[in-house]
ROKEBA-532001 format. One record per residue: residue number from 1; residue in three letters; x, y, z of N, C-alpha, C, CB in turn. Coordinates in pm, whole numbers, padded with zeros to 5 digits. Last residue first. Glycine has a CB too. Example, Ala and Ser with C-alpha at 12.3 -4.5 7.8 and 13.67 -1.06 7.14 Angstrom:
% ROKEBA-532001
(rec 2,"SER",(01285,-00225,00708),(01367,-00106,00714),(01290,00003,00787),(01408,-00060,00572))
(rec 1,"ALA",(01319,-00569,00780),(01230,-00450,00780),(01320,-00330,00780),(01131,-00447,00905))
END
This chain:
% ROKEBA-532001
(rec 187,"UNK",(17822,31107,-06363),(17801,31115,-06217),(17853,31189,-06163),(17823,31029,-06153))
(rec 186,"UNK",(17899,31107,-06657),(17748,31150,-06623),(17740,31137,-06435),(17618,31019,-06719))
(rec 185,"UNK",(18228,31023,-06580),(18103,31143,-06681),(17984,31200,-06595),(18003,31049,-06827))
(rec 184,"UNK",(18150,30740,-06588),(18223,30831,-06475),(18221,30972,-06520),(18382,30787,-06446))
(rec 183,"UNK",(18008,30656,-06845),(17939,30679,-06697),(18014,30682,-06581),(17846,30580,-06665))
(rec 182,"UNK",(18235,30703,-06986),(18082,30794,-07007),(18066,30753,-06877),(17940,30749,-07134))
(rec 181,"UNK",(18438,30549,-06911),(18446,30670,-06911),(18361,30768,-06911),(18496,30686,-06975))
(rec 180,"UNK",(18280,30319,-06962),(18306,30382,-06835),(18373,30500,-06790),(18356,30310,-06780))
(rec 179,"UNK",(18258,30353,-07216),(18153,30305,-07164),(18087,30340,-07019),(18180,30190,-07173))
(rec 178,"UNK",(18501,30315,-07320),(18472,30460,-07319),(18290,30410,-07248),(18494,30558,-07519))
(rec 177,"UNK",(18545,30000,-07182),(18597,30163,-07105),(18578,30264,-07193),(18765,30183,-07063))
(rec 176,"UNK",(18403,29780,-07331),(18412,29878,-07196),(18439,29987,-07159),(18467,29856,-07129))
(rec 175,"UNK",(18361,30052,-07641),(18412,29972,-07606),(18419,29925,-07420),(18516,30006,-07677))
(rec 174,"UNK",(18206,30205,-07774),(18260,30096,-07845),(18295,29998,-07780),(18355,30122,-07912))
(rec 173,"UNK",(17976,30495,-07725),(18031,30399,-07636),(18062,30285,-07777),(17908,30345,-07490))
(rec 172,"UNK",(18019,30810,-07824),(17990,30714,-07836),(18062,30572,-07766),(17984,30730,-07945))
(rec 171,"UNK",(18023,31159,-07884),(18144,31030,-07832),(18020,30905,-07789),(18275,31092,-07643))
(rec 170,"UNK",(17833,31378,-07936),(17870,31302,-08045),(17992,31130,-07955),(17975,31450,-08172))
(rec 169,"UNK",(17890,31568,-07767),(17784,31510,-07779),(17775,31402,-07874),(17705,31593,-07799))
(rec 168,"UNK",(18154,31624,-07775),(18130,31560,-07615),(17999,31498,-07684),(18104,31688,-07446))
(rec 167,"UNK",(18254,31767,-07979),(18259,31629,-07940),(18188,31558,-07856),(18350,31607,-07904))
(rec 166,"UNK",(18038,32091,-08033),(18105,31993,-07954),(18141,31854,-07995),(18035,31980,-07855))
(rec 165,"UNK",(17968,32060,-08414),(17952,32128,-08296),(18030,32041,-08178),(17793,32149,-08270))
(rec 164,"UNK",(17977,32218,-08750),(18054,32176,-08633),(18058,32196,-08488),(18144,32203,-08656))
(rec 163,"UNK",(17699,32335,-08938),(17819,32349,-08863),(17897,32297,-08768),(17814,32417,-08830))
(rec 162,"UNK",(17598,32152,-09123),(17582,32190,-09017),(17689,32234,-08944),(17526,32115,-08968))
(rec 161,"UNK",(17533,32012,-09471),(17592,32001,-09345),(17654,32074,-09224),(17653,31952,-09367))
(rec 160,"UNK",(17347,31808,-09665),(17422,31955,-09627),(17463,31905,-09499),(17321,32113,-09618))
(rec 159,"UNK",(17403,31535,-09896),(17385,31577,-09784),(17448,31769,-09706),(17447,31449,-09728))
(rec 158,"UNK",(17522,31410,-10170),(17537,31533,-10136),(17435,31618,-10031),(17541,31585,-10254))
(rec 157,"UNK",(17429,31176,-10183),(17356,31203,-10187),(17343,31375,-10139),(17310,31106,-10145))
(rec 156,"UNK",(17740,31059,-10134),(17626,31046,-10266),(17575,31119,-10338),(17527,31009,-10249))
(rec 155,"UNK",(17779,31153,-09870),(17895,31154,-09971),(17818,31131,-10140),(18019,31007,-09922))
(rec 154,"UNK",(17610,30952,-09764),(17617,31078,-09761),(17659,31162,-09865),(17675,31101,-09676))
(rec 153,"UNK",(17664,30689,-09793),(17577,30725,-09846),(17535,30918,-09883),(17498,30647,-09766))
(rec 152,"UNK",(17928,30679,-09715),(17917,30672,-09818),(17804,30737,-09919),(17929,30572,-09814))
(rec 151,"UNK",(17922,30730,-09425),(17973,30806,-09502),(17914,30822,-09594),(18068,30786,-09526))
(rec 150,"UNK",(17720,30478,-09391),(17652,30586,-09377),(17733,30742,-09456),(17633,30588,-09214))
(rec 149,"UNK",(17791,30214,-09573),(17827,30250,-09512),(17766,30436,-09486),(17940,30198,-09542))
(rec 148,"UNK",(17835,30015,-09777),(17744,30000,-09712),(17777,30051,-09593),(17705,29889,-09714))
(rec 147,"UNK",(17850,30076,-10129),(17875,30114,-09977),(17821,30071,-09860),(17854,30224,-09960))
(rec 146,"UNK",(17624,29888,-10353),(17669,30046,-10267),(17758,30095,-10175),(17588,30089,-10199))
(rec 145,"UNK",(17584,29664,-10405),(17585,29724,-10530),(17677,29859,-10432),(17402,29754,-10623))
(rec 144,"UNK",(17428,29471,-10251),(17580,29416,-10263),(17617,29567,-10368),(17602,29214,-10358))
(rec 143,"UNK",(17168,29503,-10209),(17195,29416,-10286),(17344,29393,-10312),(17126,29442,-10387))
(rec 142,"UNK",(17139,29686,-10039),(17120,29593,-09955),(17167,29452,-10116),(16927,29612,-09861))
(rec 141,"UNK",(17262,29929,-10161),(17347,29837,-10075),(17288,29731,-09998),(17416,29909,-09982))
(rec 140,"UNK",(17112,29980,-10300),(17182,29900,-10368),(17304,29879,-10261),(17213,29958,-10513))
(rec 139,"UNK",(16844,30051,-10167),(16884,29919,-10209),(16989,29883,-10286),(16799,29872,-10263))
(rec 138,"UNK",(17024,30299,-10116),(17024,30144,-10021),(16930,30040,-10048),(16992,30164,-09867))
(rec 137,"UNK",(16988,30404,-10324),(17122,30401,-10244),(17118,30310,-10162),(17159,30513,-10174))
(rec 136,"UNK",(16687,30405,-10386),(16806,30405,-10479),(16942,30341,-10381),(16835,30581,-10542))
(rec 135,"UNK",(16641,30539,-10163),(16552,30473,-10131),(16680,30337,-10259),(16359,30552,-10162))
(rec 134,"UNK",(16792,30827,-10197),(16781,30778,-10068),(16704,30597,-10107),(16669,30908,-09962))
(rec 133,"UNK",(16631,30911,-10452),(16762,30917,-10418),(16786,30803,-10288),(16796,31078,-10380))
(rec 132,"UNK",(16379,30916,-10304),(16365,30833,-10414),(16574,30817,-10473),(16226,30932,-10548))
(rec 131,"UNK",(16337,31012,-09984),(16347,30998,-10123),(16354,30917,-10213),(16407,31035,-10149))
(rec 130,"UNK",(16315,30982,-09672),(16271,30905,-09791),(16298,30931,-09854),(16185,30882,-09830))
(rec 129,"UNK",(16510,31226,-09528),(16396,31239,-09627),(16403,31091,-09681),(16416,31367,-09752))
(rec 128,"UNK",(16708,31238,-09240),(16721,31149,-09375),(16577,31144,-09393),(16801,30986,-09367))
(rec 127,"UNK",(16916,31328,-08996),(16814,31368,-09075),(16801,31324,-09195),(16812,31479,-09084))
(rec 126,"UNK",(17127,31178,-08802),(17090,31197,-08947),(16979,31222,-08959),(17109,31104,-09029))
(rec 125,"UNK",(17450,31215,-08512),(17249,31161,-08593),(17215,31215,-08731),(17084,31246,-08489))
(rec 124,"UNK",(17688,31040,-08769),(17524,31057,-08676),(17526,31162,-08586),(17478,30922,-08571))
(rec 123,"UNK",(17879,31106,-08895),(17787,31078,-09038),(17656,31092,-08936),(17810,30892,-09146))
(rec 122,"UNK",(18015,31381,-08894),(17974,31329,-08836),(17860,31287,-08882),(17985,31371,-08754))
(rec 121,"UNK",(18092,31631,-09027),(18216,31552,-08947),(18205,31461,-08870),(18286,31617,-08873))
(rec 120,"UNK",(17916,31839,-08965),(18001,31825,-09036),(18087,31725,-08929),(18053,31958,-09091))
(rec 119,"UNK",(17595,31665,-08892),(17728,31787,-08873),(17805,31740,-08944),(17808,31817,-08733))
(rec 118,"UNK",(17349,31642,-09171),(17442,31577,-09026),(17540,31739,-09046),(17570,31360,-09058))
(rec 117,"UNK",(17084,31546,-09365),(17112,31661,-09280),(17211,31605,-09199),(16992,31722,-09200))
(rec 116,"UNK",(16934,31496,-09734),(16988,31427,-09575),(17100,31519,-09514),(17067,31254,-09591))
(rec 115,"UNK",(16770,31738,-09868),(16928,31668,-09847),(16862,31584,-09727),(17093,31793,-09797))
(rec 114,"UNK",(16534,31908,-09997),(16503,31739,-09963),(16603,31699,-09951),(16435,31642,-10055))
(rec 113,"UNK",(16556,32111,-10079),(16588,32054,-10184),(16605,31893,-10130),(16715,32130,-10249))
(rec 112,"UNK",(16489,32289,-09847),(16439,32311,-09967),(16426,32167,-10060),(16529,32420,-10027))
(rec 111,"UNK",(16532,32292,-09545),(16556,32168,-09671),(16457,32189,-09768),(16539,32000,-09621))
(rec 110,"UNK",(16623,32389,-09239),(16545,32456,-09376),(16668,32378,-09500),(16545,32692,-09374))
(rec 109,"UNK",(16667,32269,-08975),(16713,32302,-09070),(16591,32320,-09194),(16820,32210,-09086))
(rec 108,"UNK",(16536,32181,-08725),(16459,32314,-08759),(16536,32328,-08907),(16486,32464,-08631))
(rec 107,"UNK",(16630,31901,-08668),(16496,31930,-08721),(16430,32031,-08770),(16432,31910,-08657))
(rec 106,"UNK",(16854,31958,-08558),(16882,31828,-08734),(16776,31882,-08784),(16864,31609,-08736))
(rec 105,"UNK",(16779,32132,-08380),(16903,32146,-08494),(16958,32058,-08641),(17012,32131,-08412))
(rec 104,"UNK",(16754,31911,-08204),(16599,32022,-08276),(16727,32047,-08366),(16490,32206,-08163))
(rec 103,"UNK",(16927,31748,-08200),(16841,31685,-08260),(16770,31783,-08317),(16775,31600,-08187))
(rec 102,"UNK",(17089,31892,-07998),(17144,31920,-08158),(17055,31814,-08221),(17333,31891,-08195))
(rec 101,"UNK",(16899,31986,-07781),(16927,32118,-07859),(16972,32041,-08005),(17065,32231,-07777))
(rec 100,"UNK",(16891,31736,-07657),(16715,31767,-07754),(16841,31893,-07838),(16491,31872,-07613))
(rec 99,"UNK",(17251,31571,-07695),(17095,31678,-07629),(17000,31665,-07718),(17108,31863,-07615))
(rec 98,"UNK",(17397,31277,-07634),(17367,31389,-07719),(17224,31423,-07647),(17364,31352,-07895))
(rec 97,"UNK",(17570,31128,-07493),(17573,31312,-07455),(17499,31369,-07525),(17702,31402,-07476))
(rec 96,"UNK",(17595,30829,-07586),(17479,30915,-07407),(17441,31034,-07419),(17562,30946,-07238))
(rec 95,"UNK",(17490,30658,-07824),(17578,30765,-07755),(17502,30896,-07699),(17686,30814,-07861))
(rec 94,"UNK",(17456,30382,-07872),(17555,30449,-07863),(17645,30574,-07785),(17538,30460,-07937))
(rec 93,"UNK",(17216,30423,-08095),(17176,30345,-07956),(17284,30371,-07800),(17186,30162,-08005))
(rec 92,"UNK",(17198,30637,-08351),(17254,30499,-08234),(17204,30561,-08159),(17416,30446,-08188))
(rec 91,"UNK",(16991,30814,-08455),(17053,30803,-08369),(17107,30662,-08342),(16991,30856,-08288))
(rec 90,"UNK",(16796,31015,-08716),(16814,30828,-08694),(16949,30918,-08580),(16887,30668,-08900))
(rec 89,"UNK",(16448,31065,-08842),(16532,31082,-08761),(16664,31000,-08691),(16462,31108,-08699))
(rec 88,"UNK",(16319,31046,-09181),(16411,30937,-09013),(16462,31063,-08960),(16592,30785,-09046))
(rec 87,"UNK",(16022,31121,-09308),(16158,31142,-09283),(16185,31088,-09174),(16199,31265,-09282))
(rec 86,"UNK",(15758,30852,-09407),(15775,30947,-09387),(15974,30975,-09276),(15618,30975,-09329))
(rec 85,"UNK",(15681,30653,-09586),(15618,30776,-09636),(15729,30915,-09544),(15416,30769,-09585))
(rec 84,"UNK",(15755,30420,-09511),(15788,30496,-09642),(15834,30634,-09650),(15679,30498,-09719))
(rec 83,"UNK",(15771,30225,-09296),(15730,30425,-09289),(15784,30468,-09409),(15819,30543,-09148))
(rec 82,"UNK",(15875,30013,-09366),(15778,29982,-09332),(15736,30136,-09285),(15784,29862,-09243))
(rec 81,"UNK",(16145,30009,-09526),(16026,29915,-09591),(15886,29916,-09502),(16082,29746,-09599))
(rec 80,"UNK",(16288,30208,-09387),(16230,30240,-09521),(16091,30167,-09481),(16321,30177,-09670))
(rec 79,"UNK",(16376,29988,-09169),(16279,30073,-09101),(16276,30150,-09267),(16337,30175,-08931))
(rec 78,"UNK",(16555,29887,-09292),(16404,29767,-09298),(16335,29885,-09263),(16376,29601,-09168))
(rec 77,"UNK",(16738,30067,-09385),(16687,29973,-09511),(16553,29911,-09477),(16795,29846,-09545))
(rec 76,"UNK",(16832,30118,-09117),(16753,30220,-09173),(16645,30160,-09366),(16900,30365,-09191))
(rec 75,"UNK",(16991,29847,-09111),(16917,29910,-09037),(16777,30019,-09085),(17015,29966,-08974))
(rec 74,"UNK",(17193,29927,-09356),(17090,29784,-09335),(16960,29783,-09264),(17160,29677,-09254))
(rec 73,"UNK",(17308,30113,-09233),(17175,30077,-09335),(17072,30061,-09430),(17145,30078,-09333))
(rec 72,"UNK",(17396,29986,-08991),(17372,30051,-09027),(17225,30088,-09116),(17463,30049,-09049))
(rec 71,"UNK",(17550,29635,-09168),(17560,29841,-09082),(17440,29818,-09066),(17599,30031,-09184))
(rec 70,"UNK",(17472,29447,-09293),(17438,29508,-09373),(17456,29690,-09270),(17288,29433,-09434))
(rec 69,"UNK",(17380,29218,-09188),(17535,29273,-09122),(17570,29324,-09259),(17668,29140,-09044))
(rec 68,"UNK",(17108,29091,-09287),(17178,29120,-09193),(17275,29149,-09207),(17184,29063,-09127))
(rec 67,"UNK",(16802,29229,-09399),(16963,29163,-09380),(17072,29216,-09389),(16999,29077,-09454))
(rec 66,"UNK",(16625,29276,-09248),(16606,29207,-09345),(16724,29135,-09461),(16526,29285,-09393))
(rec 65,"UNK",(16624,29348,-08891),(16705,29403,-09051),(16689,29245,-09111),(16927,29476,-09039))
(rec 64,"UNK",(16329,29458,-08736),(16460,29347,-08707),(16465,29385,-08935),(16391,29086,-08600))
(rec 63,"UNK",(16207,29707,-08552),(16257,29653,-08667),(16336,29541,-08676),(16316,29731,-08720))
(rec 62,"UNK",(16279,29605,-08196),(16200,29629,-08285),(16184,29587,-08436),(16207,29726,-08274))
(rec 61,"UNK",(16516,29443,-08130),(16407,29468,-08016),(16301,29502,-08087),(16435,29579,-07906))
(rec 60,"UNK",(16694,29384,-08280),(16589,29206,-08266),(16491,29310,-08133),(16730,28974,-08165))
(rec 59,"UNK",(16672,29688,-08547),(16679,29573,-08441),(16630,29483,-08444),(16652,29587,-08342))
(rec 58,"UNK",(16568,29967,-08475),(16614,29955,-08557),(16688,29783,-08457),(16690,30104,-08615))
(rec 57,"UNK",(16245,30112,-08260),(16389,30057,-08277),(16416,29972,-08406),(16424,29966,-08153))
(rec 56,"UNK",(16138,30381,-08317),(16148,30310,-08341),(16248,30298,-08295),(16120,30294,-08420))
(rec 55,"UNK",(15870,30654,-08230),(16023,30599,-08168),(15987,30529,-08260),(16075,30538,-08010))
(rec 54,"UNK",(15699,30945,-08384),(15656,30798,-08268),(15810,30766,-08319),(15482,30641,-08313))
(rec 53,"UNK",(15688,31179,-08479),(15567,31146,-08458),(15561,31014,-08353),(15506,31126,-08595))
(rec 52,"UNK",(15891,31401,-08293),(15917,31362,-08369),(15742,31241,-08391),(16075,31323,-08341))
(rec 51,"UNK",(16032,31640,-08128),(15961,31634,-08195),(15882,31563,-08324),(15985,31692,-08191))
(rec 50,"UNK",(16234,31548,-07866),(16205,31568,-07977),(16070,31578,-08024),(16261,31495,-08028))
(rec 49,"UNK",(16205,31403,-07644),(16222,31507,-07609),(16224,31598,-07647),(16273,31512,-07575))
(rec 48,"UNK",(16170,31116,-07730),(16056,31166,-07709),(16061,31333,-07625),(15983,31048,-07630))
(rec 47,"UNK",(16513,31062,-07755),(16419,31062,-07836),(16205,31161,-07848),(16436,30915,-07823))
(rec 46,"UNK",(16513,31072,-07518),(16636,31143,-07582),(16483,31197,-07712),(16823,31004,-07650))
(rec 45,"UNK",(16383,30811,-07433),(16342,30953,-07341),(16416,31058,-07432),(16409,30959,-07154))
(rec 44,"UNK",(16554,30651,-07588),(16374,30650,-07613),(16402,30800,-07558),(16234,30514,-07500))
(rec 43,"UNK",(16858,30631,-07486),(16803,30689,-07649),(16603,30747,-07686),(16837,30513,-07769))
(rec 42,"UNK",(16765,30527,-07240),(16847,30690,-07259),(16757,30718,-07384),(17057,30698,-07301))
(rec 41,"UNK",(16629,30280,-07338),(16599,30349,-07218),(16625,30474,-07298),(16687,30316,-07074))
(rec 40,"UNK",(16912,30205,-07418),(16807,30226,-07516),(16685,30291,-07433),(16765,30082,-07592))
(rec 39,"UNK",(17083,30201,-07202),(17112,30309,-07346),(17011,30306,-07408),(17225,30277,-07457))
(rec 38,"UNK",(16864,30226,-06910),(16959,30150,-07006),(17026,30252,-07092),(16882,30041,-07100))
(rec 37,"UNK",(16925,30402,-06629),(16852,30372,-06776),(16943,30321,-06895),(16784,30513,-06834))
(rec 36,"UNK",(17043,30496,-06426),(16968,30374,-06387),(16855,30339,-06515),(16888,30405,-06232))
(rec 35,"UNK",(17229,30664,-06453),(17115,30783,-06401),(16929,30562,-06354),(17050,30995,-06673))
(rec 34,"UNK",(17468,30534,-06556),(17463,30559,-06423),(17290,30590,-06330),(17564,30688,-06423))
(rec 33,"UNK",(17298,30371,-06800),(17421,30389,-06694),(17370,30473,-06555),(17556,30484,-06774))
(rec 32,"UNK",(17357,29987,-06871),(17268,30067,-06752),(17384,30230,-06768),(17276,29952,-06538))
(rec 31,"UNK",(17299,29826,-07176),(17402,29853,-07060),(17341,29972,-06964),(17559,29903,-07128))
(rec 30,"UNK",(17177,29723,-07326),(17141,29725,-07222),(17227,29743,-07126),(17084,29645,-07210))
(rec 29,"UNK",(17263,29765,-07607),(17189,29885,-07573),(17087,29866,-07464),(17122,29936,-07692))
(rec 28,"UNK",(17485,29606,-07610),(17508,29756,-07564),(17398,29817,-07521),(17558,29844,-07666))
(rec 27,"UNK",(17559,29332,-07525),(17483,29405,-07596),(17512,29564,-07554),(17340,29354,-07576))
(rec 26,"UNK",(17835,29210,-07506),(17766,29254,-07492),(17703,29324,-07545),(17779,29267,-07444))
(rec 25,"UNK",(18140,29339,-07682),(18116,29155,-07637),(17988,29174,-07557),(18262,29062,-07516))
(rec 24,"UNK",(18198,29551,-07795),(18184,29594,-07623),(18152,29435,-07585),(18026,29734,-07567))
(rec 23,"UNK",(18276,29491,-08007),(18388,29507,-07944),(18320,29546,-07772),(18487,29632,-08033))
(rec 22,"UNK",(17998,29347,-08116),(18181,29285,-08091),(18253,29351,-08000),(18288,29299,-08222))
(rec 21,"UNK",(17775,29465,-08154),(17823,29503,-08054),(17985,29406,-08033),(17702,29488,-07946))
(rec 20,"UNK",(17630,29407,-08376),(17674,29304,-08327),(17741,29366,-08133),(17797,29244,-08461))
(rec 19,"UNK",(17323,29591,-08404),(17471,29614,-08390),(17492,29451,-08339),(17524,29758,-08265))
(rec 18,"UNK",(17094,29763,-08330),(17061,29582,-08403),(17218,29613,-08445),(16900,29536,-08582))
(rec 17,"UNK",(16993,29970,-08288),(17046,29933,-08186),(17012,29808,-08239),(17008,29984,-08053))
(rec 16,"UNK",(16881,30307,-08417),(17012,30232,-08442),(17046,30104,-08304),(17147,30368,-08447))
(rec 15,"UNK",(16618,30426,-08329),(16718,30447,-08268),(16813,30283,-08342),(16674,30472,-08088))
(rec 14,"UNK",(16462,30684,-08446),(16476,30593,-08529),(16630,30566,-08436),(16464,30637,-08704))
(rec 13,"UNK",(16121,30872,-08554),(16255,30872,-08434),(16317,30729,-08493),(16197,30860,-08223))
(rec 12,"UNK",(15978,31047,-08786),(15951,30890,-08731),(16099,30873,-08672),(15904,30753,-08871))
(rec 11,"UNK",(15803,31295,-08931),(15923,31270,-08925),(15897,31142,-08762),(16024,31440,-08917))
(rec 10,"UNK",(15592,31428,-09131),(15601,31324,-09038),(15728,31246,-09005),(15515,31240,-09077))
(rec 9,"UNK",(15663,31692,-09357),(15635,31507,-09324),(15657,31480,-09187),(15749,31391,-09407))
(rec 8,"UNK",(15633,31968,-09375),(15716,31885,-09343),(15611,31772,-09294),(15822,31942,-09247))
(rec 7,"UNK",(15495,32092,-09712),(15534,32061,-09562),(15605,31994,-09545),(15463,32021,-09484))
(rec 6,"UNK",(15498,32065,-09947),(15299,32078,-09867),(15321,32027,-09744),(15140,31961,-09945))
(rec 5,"UNK",(15651,32049,-10085),(15682,32194,-10101),(15484,32217,-10029),(15744,32259,-10319))
(rec 4,"UNK",(15772,31795,-09988),(15800,31877,-09912),(15726,32001,-09938),(15923,31885,-09911))
(rec 3,"UNK",(15623,31495,-09992),(15629,31642,-10122),(15651,31754,-10010),(15438,31685,-10242))
(rec 2,"UNK",(15704,31167,-10017),(15608,31310,-09933),(15718,31406,-10028),(15621,31339,-09690))
(rec 1,"UNK",(15689,30890,-10226),(15723,30951,-10110),(15657,31069,-10116),(15860,30965,-10088))
END
């Protein structure tokens, strides 16, 4: 594990794009926004605009889940197996209204105790230091001992909650109607 007393570790940008898209009925990552970018390309562009060492995709297009059907935490677990020494800046592929300033607020948080950082009431985006406690929780998820829920993990790990921001930034597209609504807004 890294030692925060030696300075900030490198941060890995993680785009969660491994879901089943069951409510959307097609791969959300491939949906195209009015600017011509797919949701995945848009998320990659967003991550490239903030200070991360590298950007990886959690899912079939990048780091595949090692334990299927464990949700976002299964994807995060797989990423930690490939990048154990980094902290993770995690975003979902289906949140196209996120802005760099939102992600930078997570990255800029003073965090001497090396805790996960989120915005109040929002499990994602998430700044997640890969500590022993995080690894232990994720191991419990893949073993079926811990809830496979980001909210449950954050409660267990006593995360830092930044003040609530406008809900606009956190709108995610889970259905065709929600995606159409975002596209109308972005036109």
